[in-house]
N, C-alpha and C positions, 0 to 999 in steps of 0.2 A: 504493500500500500504506500509506503514512503517513496519508493522509486516511481510508482505510478503518479503520485502527487507531484513529484519533481518534474516528470516528463510533461505534465499538464502545464506547469508554470513555464517551462521552456517553450512549449508550443504557443502559449498566450503571449509571452514576451517577444518571441521572434516574429510573431505576426505583425508587430508594430514596426514602422519604418525606422531604420538606423539603430535599432536596439541590439545591444550586445550583452552577454551574461557572463560574469566571472563566478566560478563555482569553487568553493573550498571544501576539502575533506582532510581529516587528519590521517586517514589510512589509505595506503596505496592500493590495497585490494579493492577498496570501495571505489577508488578512482577508475581502476581497470573495469570494474563492473559497469559503472556509469558510462564510460567511453564506449563500451560495447553496445549499450542500449541506444546511445546517441547516434553512433555510426549506422546502426540498423535502421534508425528513423530518418536517415539521410541528412543529418545535421553536420555541418563543417566544424570540427572540434579539434582542439589542440590540448596537450597535456604537458605540464611542467612540474618537476619535483627536484629534490636535492641532487640527484645524479645527472640531471640534464645540464650539459655544458653551458657556460655563460653565453657563448655566441649563438647557441641554439635557442636559448631563452629570448635573446634579443630578436632573433628572427621570428619566433612565435608572437612576441609582443607586437612587432611591426605588422604581421599579417592580421592580428586581432584588431589593430587600429585601422585597417583598410576599410573603405566603405563597403556595404553589403553587396553592391552590384559588381564589385571586383571579383574575378574568378578565383583569385588566390586568397581571398579574405576568409577569416575564421569567424563563426558566429558565437561560439562558446569556447572559453578557456577553462580547463580544469586544473586545479593547483593543490599541491600538498601544503602543509604548514609553512615550509621554508621555500617552496617553489618560486614564489613571487618576490622574495627579498631583493631589494634593489630595483624593482620594476614598478612603474607608475602607470595607472590605467584611468586617467582623468577623462578619457573619451568614453568610458563605460559608466552607466548610471544604474546598473542592476547587479546586486551581489547576492549569491545564494550560499548559505552555510548549511551544507548537507548534514554536517554534524558540528557541534559546538565545543570548543575547548572550555574547560572550567576556569581558565585564567582570563579575567576581563580585559587585561592588557593585550593579550593575544587577539581577542576579538576586535579591539580597537585598532590593532595593527592591520588586521584584515580589511576593516572598513576604510582605513587610511590609504589603502591602495587605490581607491576610486574617489574618496571624499578628500580632495586635496586641491592645491592651486591649479587652476586651469579647467576645473570641472564647470561646464557651462549649464548643466541642468540645475533648476532651483531646488529640486529634491532628488534623492537617490532611493531606489527600492532595495530593501533588505529582507530576504526570505530566510527564515530559520525553520528547519525541519526537525521536529521533536516528536518522539514516540510517546504517546500517553501511557501513564502507569509505570514509567521508568524513573531511575534516579536522575537521569538527565532532565526529565520533565520537572521534577521537584526542584532541582537546582535552578532551572530556567525561571520557573514561576516565582520562587521565593527569593532568589538572589540576583541572577543576571538581569532580569527585566526591571527589578527595582533599582539597580545601580544606575540605569539610564544609559548604558553603553551604546544602545541602538538609537538614542535620540540626540546625544551631544558628546563632546570630548570629555574624557575623564582623566587625562594624563596627569593633571595637577595633584591627584590623590594617590600617587604611586605607593607611598608607604602604607597607607591604609589598605589599598588594593592588594599589596603583597601579603598582609595579614589575612585578608578575606580569602585569597586563593589558597593559602596554607590550610585554613580551617575547612574550606570546601573539600579539598582533597582528603583531609583527615576524616571528615564525616562520611564522604562517599566510599572511602577505601577501608573503613572499619566494618568488616562484615559481621561482627558480633552484635551490631546494633539492630534492634527491631525496627520495623517501619515507623512505629510511634515515636521511638527514641530519635530516629534520624529526622523525622519531621519536626520534633521539638527542638533539636539542635540547630537545624536550618532556620527555624523561626527565630530562635535566640540570636543567631548570627545576623539575620536581617534586622532584628529590632535593636541591635547594639551597633556593630561596626558600620553596617550600611546606612542606618539612620544617622549616625555621626557624620558620615561622608556627605549625605544629602543636606544636612544642616549646614555644614561648612560651605558647600556649594551655594546654597541660598544666601548665606551671609556674605560671601564674596560678591555675589551679584548685587545685593542691595546695600550692604554696609550701613552707612549712617542714616539712610532713609527710613529704616525700620521704626525708630522711636523718636524721630524729629531731631536727631543729633546732627550737628553740622561739622563733619570731619573735613579737615583740610586735605584736599586731594587734587592732583592735576586733572584737568579735563582730558577727554579722549583725544581732542585735537592736540593738546600739549604733549601727551604721551606719544602720539603718532609722530609728531614732529621730532621729538627726542629720539625715537627709535630709528629715524631716518638720518641721523647725524653722519658726518663724514666718516667717523671711526667704524661705522657698521656697513659702509658701502663696499661693493665688490672689490674695488681697487685697493682699499685699505686692508681688507681681509687678505687679498693676494700678497700685499707687502708684508703683512704679519707672518704669513706662512713662509715666504721666501727668507725673511730674516731668521725665523726659527730654524729652517733647514740649514742655512749657511752657518749659523752659530753652533747648532747641535752637532752637525757633521764635520765642522772645522774646515770647510772648503769654500772658497769664493767661486762658485759656479752656478749656472742656472739649472735648477731642478724642475722648475715650471717652464715648459717649452711652449712657444707659440704666442701670438698676440691677438688671437680671436677670442670669442666668448668661451669656446671649449678649448682647453689647453691640455697638454700631456704632462703628467707627473712622472718623472723618470728617476728611479732610485735603484742603486745596486743592492745586491743581497745583503752586503754589510750594512748599508744605510738603512734598509728595512728592518734589520735586526736591532739597530740602535733605536729606531722609532718604536719598535715593538716593546722595548724596555720602558719607554715613556708611556706607551699606551697602557701597560699593566699597572701603572701608578694611578690611573684614573679610577674613580668609583665604579664598581661593577654596574652594568646596565643590561636590561633585556632588549634594548632598542636594536632592531635589525641592522641599522647602520654600523653599530659597534661590531657586530659579528662579521659583517661584510668587510669592514676595514681590517679587522684582525686576520681574517682569512687571506686577504691580499698581502698583508705584511708577512705572513707565514709562507706564502706561495712562491712560485718561481718566476712569475711574470714581472719584468722590470718596469713596465709602463702601465699607467692608468689614466683614462680620459677623465678630466675633472672640469668643473666650472664653478664660478662663484655667483652666477646669475640665475635666478629662478626661471626666467623665460627660456634660457638656453637649455636648462635641464628638462623642461617640458618638451621642447622640440627635439632633443637628442636623448633618447632613452638610455643609451649606453654610458652617458656622462654622469659621473658621481657629483652631486651637489654638495659643495663644501660650505655649508651654512654654519651659523654660530654654534649649533648643536652638534656638528660633526666632531668626532673624536680628534681629528687632526687639528682643528681650530682650538679645541680644549687643551690639547697638548702644547700648542704654540703659546696660548695664554699663560699656562702654568710655567713654561720654561722661560718666557720673556719677562715675567714679573720680576721687578727689581726688589731686592731685599731692603735697600735703603734709597733715600731720595737721590735724584740725579741733578746735575747742574748743566745748563745749556746756555749758549749765546746764539741768538737768532736775528734774522733780518727779514722784513716783509714789506710789501708794497700795499698801500691802501690810500684811497683818494679822499676820505673824509675823517679818518681818525687823526688825533693830534700827533704831529711829527715828533720825533725824538726817541730817546731810549727809555723804555718802561720796564723797570724791575717787576717781576711777577712771581707768583707761587701757585702751584696746583696741589690741592689736598684731596685725598680720597676719603669720602664720608661713607661709613658703613652703618646703615640704620638698623638697630637691633630692636627686638620686641616681637609682638604677635605677627607683624608683617615685616620682612627684611628687604632691604634694597641697598644699592650702592650708587653714589653720585661722584662726579669729578667737579670740584669747586674751584674756579679761578679767583685769584685775589690780586688786584692791581689798584694802585692809588687813583688812576684816572678811570671813572665809572664807565665811560664809553669803551675803553680798551678792555676792561674787565668783562663787559657784556659781549664783546666780539672776539675774545681771545680764542675760544675753542674753534671758531670758524676761521680764525687767522692762522693758527698753527699749521694746518695742512699745506699752506702755500709758503710757509717760511723756509728759509735756507740757513745753513750754518754761517755764522759771522764771527770768526775767531778774533777779529780786531776789536770787537766790542768788549769793554772792560766791565768787570763785576764791581758793584758798589761796595761801600763799607758795610760791616756787619750790622750797624745801626739800622740800615735800610731794611734788611731781612727781619730784624726784630720788630720794626714798625709794621711790616706786612703781617707778621705773625700776630701782632696785637689787633690788626684789622680783622684777620681771620677769626681770632678768638671771639670778637664781638658778634660776627656772623654766626659762628658755631653756637654761642650761648643762646642767642635768640631762637635759632632753629631747633636746638636740642630741647629747649623748654617747650616749644610748640609740639615737637614730636612726642615728648613724654606725655603731654596732655592728650594728643590724638590717640596714643596707644591706650591710655586709660579709658578714653571714651569708646574705643573699639572693643576693649575687653568688656565694658559695661553693656554694649550692644549684644555681644555674644552671650553674656550671662543672662540678660533679660530674655533673649530668644530661647536659650536653653531652658530657662525656668518655665517659660510659657509652653514650650514643647513637652517638658516633663509633667507639668501640671495637667495638661490635656491627656497625656498617656496614663497618668496615675488615675485620673477620674474614669477613664475607659476600663482599665484593669479592675478597679474597685467595683465598677458596675458589673463586669463579667463575673467577678467572684461572688457578688451578691445574687446573681441569677443562676449560678452553677448548681445543678442538681446532682452532679457526679462528684464524689469526693476526690477522685484522681485529678479531674479537671480543676477543681478548686485549689488543690495543693500545687498543681503545676502553675496556675495563674498567680498564686501567692508567691511562689518562688520567683516567677518572672517579675513581679512587682518589687521584690526585695533586690533582685539584680539591677533593675532599672534605677532604684534609689541609690545603690552603691555606685553605679556608673555615673549618675548625676552628681553625687557628692565629690567623687574623684575629679571629674572634669571641671566642676566649679572651683575646687581648691587649686587646680592647675592654672586656671584662668586668673584667679586672684593673685597667684604668685607672678604670673606674667604681666599683671597690671603695672608693676613697678620696674619692668625690664626695659622700658622704652628709653633708649639712649642712642647717641651717635658717636661712633668711634672715629676720630679724625687722624689720618696718617699723612704726613707730608710726602708727596710723590715727586714733584719737580720744583726746583728753584732756578730762575733764569732771568735773562734780560732780552727783550725783543725790541729791535730798532725799527720803528715805523717810518717809512719814507714815501714820498710821492713818486708816481710812475714817471718815466722819461717822456 
């Protein structure tokens, strides 16, 4: 019946113009069974799994992207869990999970193959095939569907999701549990960990709106403008990677070849081994890009097509996108981070800023508390130069002839910075306390409603076992509430800003010729 239902979905979807279907299954024997049925039905189908070479995967991806009227096109692509790692299918808007992994992050990774940059459909279709009366159905109904993995991104809750996944596996793989005990433990999991995750998601979305509190926060426009700074542009990321490779490998040579959007990363086996050491210093991650990067570093191929531009990655499926989250960028950031502040002498051309030599300092602010963040804060005596400094630095050149001022000048800048830090730290501490207050009030409202529901269920229960079970559930909810409120109250006083000097220098501003 499951296969018949699957074939009906395929028939309905392929009857629509331009529709393609991406199908996932954990088991290869299931994929072989499905491909046999699809071929018998005259469907043009391809199959990728871990043993399919990368060049064959790229070919299948290219054929899958072809319009339906092309004779070489594929209508359906079947994939194992790891078959589609490194491949993007933003031209496809229908995903079928013939079976579901119990790890929500793996489900999100599957969905992320089509729900990504370049997807032109307003919505994507996700079909999950679940056999009623099985443990899979219980996990889907009580856990996976409540997490919301099929409705929105959940990646920001990785720590909680890791705990949830472990507990799901523990419940499902403990064969001594009766059906009633398994149901009770899944319900307990949903009521505790998953409810906690849902509350945190709602709080992130609404923050200070909940109780009329006015939290100081940057607007979306400000955040977007900040995220588009020069330091995050493709050119700057490329320079960071080139600097990292040159310094780490001890050779002044080009490792990133080419001047187009898609470039070639060429590293010898010795160089890849050195980078593999740095990779292993990063925090462990289940992200497929980490496994793909590690596999390349361990492999024998000396070259890898890469790009720092999102659009180029969409147009060229074989190119690896080196975004901020890619392990190579994370390795570069860790290696290039200076242990102490550095001194620089610079010169830049600007038509409106005051001419002359301007001593400056850059401080890194690490915001601590319930929400953590980092900022780079420029300090200059001239307000106009301070405001424009971060945009001015990318165009600046070394100026060895510029002289450093006396120590008193640096001391004066540090005093200016201290006043800035004091005002901002005071505001941040207050914002942190207000945010904790919001969370405690939300948590209290949620717990009060849950307690009332459980007390009503206890009062109506005619069965002693159900009454005892609900009473135990109420006691667990009370303990969970007390623990989380205590943790939040401790966090209320954790709002602080740690300031670290990063750069001291002089920039000479002059007019253009």
